[in-house]
C-alpha positions as CSV (number, residue, x, y, z in Angstrom):
1,M,192.1,-74.2,202.7
2,L,189.7,-73.0,199.8
3,K,191.7,-75.3,197.6
4,K,191.2,-78.4,199.9
5,N,187.8,-77.9,200.0
6,V,187.1,-77.8,196.2
7,G,188.8,-80.6,196.0
8,T,187.0,-82.3,198.2
9,I,183.6,-81.3,196.4
10,S,185.2,-82.4,193.4
11,L,186.2,-85.7,194.4
12,N,182.6,-86.5,196.2
13,R,181.1,-85.6,193.1
14,L,182.8,-87.8,191.0
15,R,182.0,-90.5,193.6
16,A,178.5,-89.8,193.1
17,V,178.9,-90.1,189.3
18,D,180.8,-93.4,189.6
19,T,177.7,-94.6,191.7
20,D,175.3,-93.3,189.4
21,S,177.0,-95.2,186.7
22,D,177.0,-98.6,188.6
23,N,173.2,-98.3,189.6
24,F,172.7,-97.7,185.8
25,H,174.8,-100.9,185.0
26,S,173.5,-102.9,187.5
27,I,169.7,-102.3,186.2
28,K,170.7,-102.8,182.4
29,S,172.4,-105.9,183.4
30,K,169.1,-106.9,185.2
31,Y,167.0,-106.1,182.3
32,D,169.4,-108.0,179.7
33,G,168.7,-110.9,181.9
34,L,164.8,-110.4,182.2
35,V,164.9,-110.3,178.1
36,D,166.6,-113.4,178.4
37,E,164.4,-115.2,180.4
38,K,161.3,-113.8,178.4
39,N,162.6,-114.9,175.2
40,R,163.6,-118.5,176.5
41,I,159.8,-118.7,178.0
42,E,158.2,-117.8,174.6
43,K,160.0,-120.2,172.6
44,K,159.3,-122.7,175.1
45,L,155.7,-121.9,174.9
46,S,155.4,-121.8,171.6
47,E,157.1,-125.3,171.3
48,L,154.7,-126.4,173.8
49,S,151.5,-125.1,172.1
50,E,152.7,-126.8,168.9
51,I,152.4,-130.2,170.7
52,L,148.6,-129.3,171.8
53,R,148.2,-128.2,168.2
54,Q,149.1,-131.6,166.8
55,N,147.1,-133.3,169.3
56,G,143.5,-132.1,168.1
57,N,144.6,-128.7,168.5
58,V,143.2,-128.5,172.4
59,G,143.3,-126.3,174.9
60,L,144.2,-125.7,178.4
61,D,140.3,-126.7,179.3
62,T,139.5,-129.0,176.3
63,P,138.1,-132.3,177.8
64,L,140.3,-135.5,177.3
65,V,137.4,-137.7,178.0
66,D,135.0,-139.1,175.5
67,D,131.2,-138.4,176.4
68,E,131.4,-141.9,178.3
69,G,134.1,-140.7,180.5
70,Y,137.0,-142.9,179.0
71,P,140.4,-141.2,177.8
72,R,139.8,-139.9,174.1
73,P,141.7,-142.2,172.0
74,D,142.4,-139.9,169.0
75,I,145.1,-137.9,171.5
76,D,147.8,-138.5,173.8
77,V,146.2,-137.8,177.0
78,A,149.2,-138.2,179.4
79,L,151.3,-135.9,177.0
80,I,148.8,-133.4,177.1
81,R,148.2,-133.2,180.4
82,I,152.2,-133.0,181.3
83,T,152.3,-130.1,178.3
84,R,149.1,-128.2,180.1
85,N,150.5,-128.2,183.1
86,N,153.7,-126.9,181.9
87,I,152.3,-124.4,179.6
88,R,150.3,-122.9,182.6
89,C,153.3,-122.6,184.9
90,L,155.3,-120.8,182.1
91,N,152.3,-118.7,181.5
92,T,152.9,-117.3,185.3
93,D,156.2,-116.9,184.9
94,H,156.0,-114.9,181.5
95,K,153.4,-112.6,183.3
96,Q,155.7,-112.0,186.4
97,I,158.9,-111.4,184.2
98,M,156.9,-109.0,181.6
99,L,155.9,-106.8,185.2
100,E,159.2,-107.1,186.0
101,L,160.6,-105.6,182.4
102,E,158.2,-103.0,182.8
103,S,159.4,-101.8,186.2
104,V,163.0,-101.9,185.1
105,L,162.2,-99.8,181.7
106,H,160.5,-97.3,184.0
107,K,163.7,-97.1,185.9
108,I,165.9,-96.9,183.0
109,H,163.8,-94.0,181.8
110,E,163.7,-91.9,185.2
111,Y,167.8,-92.5,185.0
112,A,167.6,-91.0,181.3
113,R,165.3,-88.0,182.8
114,Q,167.6,-87.7,186.0
115,N,170.7,-87.2,184.2
116,P,170.4,-85.0,181.0
117,S,173.8,-83.9,181.2
118,K,175.6,-86.5,182.8
119,N,178.2,-86.1,180.1
120,V,179.3,-82.8,181.4
121,L,180.4,-84.5,184.6
122,T,182.8,-87.1,182.9
123,D,184.7,-87.4,179.7
124,G,182.3,-87.6,176.9
125,N,184.1,-90.7,175.5
126,A,183.7,-92.5,178.7
127,C,179.8,-91.9,178.8
128,S,178.9,-92.1,175.2
129,S,178.2,-96.0,175.3
130,E,176.2,-95.4,178.5
131,N,173.7,-92.8,176.6
132,K,173.5,-95.0,173.6
133,L,172.1,-97.8,176.1
134,I,169.8,-95.5,177.6
135,E,168.6,-94.2,174.2
136,D,168.0,-97.7,173.4
137,Q,166.3,-99.0,176.2
138,S,164.1,-96.1,176.7
139,A,162.9,-96.1,173.2
140,Q,161.5,-99.6,174.0
141,I,159.1,-97.8,176.8
142,V,157.2,-96.8,173.7
143,K,155.6,-100.0,172.0
144,K,153.7,-100.3,169.0
145,A,150.2,-101.3,168.8
146,F,149.2,-104.2,166.6
147,L,145.4,-104.1,167.1
148,K,142.3,-102.1,167.9
149,I,139.2,-103.3,169.7
150,D,136.2,-101.8,167.7
151,Q,133.3,-104.0,168.8
152,I,133.1,-106.8,171.5
153,S,131.0,-109.5,171.0
154,P,129.3,-111.4,174.1
155,N,131.7,-114.3,175.4
156,S,134.3,-113.8,173.0
157,I,138.1,-113.8,173.6
158,V,137.9,-109.8,174.2
159,E,135.2,-109.6,176.7
160,Q,136.7,-112.7,178.5
161,A,139.9,-110.6,178.6
162,D,138.2,-107.9,180.1
163,L,139.3,-105.2,177.2
164,K,137.1,-102.3,176.1
165,V,136.1,-100.5,172.8
166,G,139.1,-98.3,171.9
167,D,141.3,-100.4,173.2
168,R,144.7,-100.6,171.3
169,I,146.9,-103.7,172.2
170,I,150.6,-103.8,172.3
171,Q,151.0,-107.1,173.9
172,F,148.7,-110.0,174.6
173,G,150.6,-112.7,176.3
174,S,153.6,-113.3,174.2
175,V,152.3,-111.7,171.3
176,S,153.3,-108.4,170.3
177,A,153.6,-106.1,167.1
178,D,157.2,-107.9,166.7
179,N,155.5,-111.2,166.1
180,F,152.2,-110.9,165.4
181,T,150.8,-112.3,162.0
182,S,147.1,-112.9,162.2
183,L,144.0,-113.1,164.8
184,Q,145.0,-116.7,165.2
185,D,147.9,-115.6,167.2
186,I,145.6,-114.4,169.8
187,S,143.1,-117.4,169.7
188,T,146.2,-119.7,170.2
189,V,147.3,-117.6,173.4
190,F,144.0,-117.5,174.9
191,R,143.2,-121.1,174.4
192,N,146.6,-122.0,176.1
193,T,146.2,-119.7,179.0
194,S,143.9,-119.8,182.5
195,P,141.1,-117.1,182.2
196,G,142.2,-113.9,183.7
197,S,146.0,-114.9,183.7
198,V,146.8,-113.5,180.3
199,Y,149.2,-110.6,180.5
200,H,147.9,-107.7,178.4
201,S,148.7,-104.2,178.2
202,F,147.1,-101.2,175.8
203,Y,146.9,-97.7,175.5
204,P,144.3,-95.2,173.9
205,E,147.0,-93.4,171.6
206,N,146.8,-92.5,168.1
207,V,148.9,-95.2,166.4
208,N,148.9,-97.5,163.6
209,Y,146.7,-100.5,164.2
210,Q,144.8,-103.8,162.8
211,A,140.9,-103.6,163.6
212,V,139.5,-106.6,165.3
213,H,136.0,-107.9,165.8
């Protein structure tokens, strides 16, 4: 009877492990899908922003008529209207994707925290790749800041984005430490995004950054 009980307990334990593993891989699969979608959106936004740049460098709210109310002759008004509408839609999608990614990354991190010794329950080789995935994805939770707000001018992009002095920016729309090249990147994102809808995140930690006024 004792052997039977021990066998039942071991079987239940292994089933729990299998369920945990299935849950993790389901989360990982969702994460990969979100990253692919994020990259697709950012690529499309870049292409659409280039269309606006080539048409007088207009933003989402730049007037498309002259002082007399006629369509501006120096730009393709119809194309710009379609492009701006597409940008607004994609900005909304991008903001949602970023929120979902943040949620999934927290789940991955929580899984790693709750399973610090998961490899003692299963074959070491079987779980090694899974542990590597956890390390890779958990590492992405810690993001590098690329800008620090040290001064805020009235009516500036920083003020309109409701940022504060001392904030260290790790994400501003589609701009991050991975693709940031100059402050023009920030201006482009803000110009092509409706006020209040720019996804941005920051944290007051001691990291490497470039000051912005």
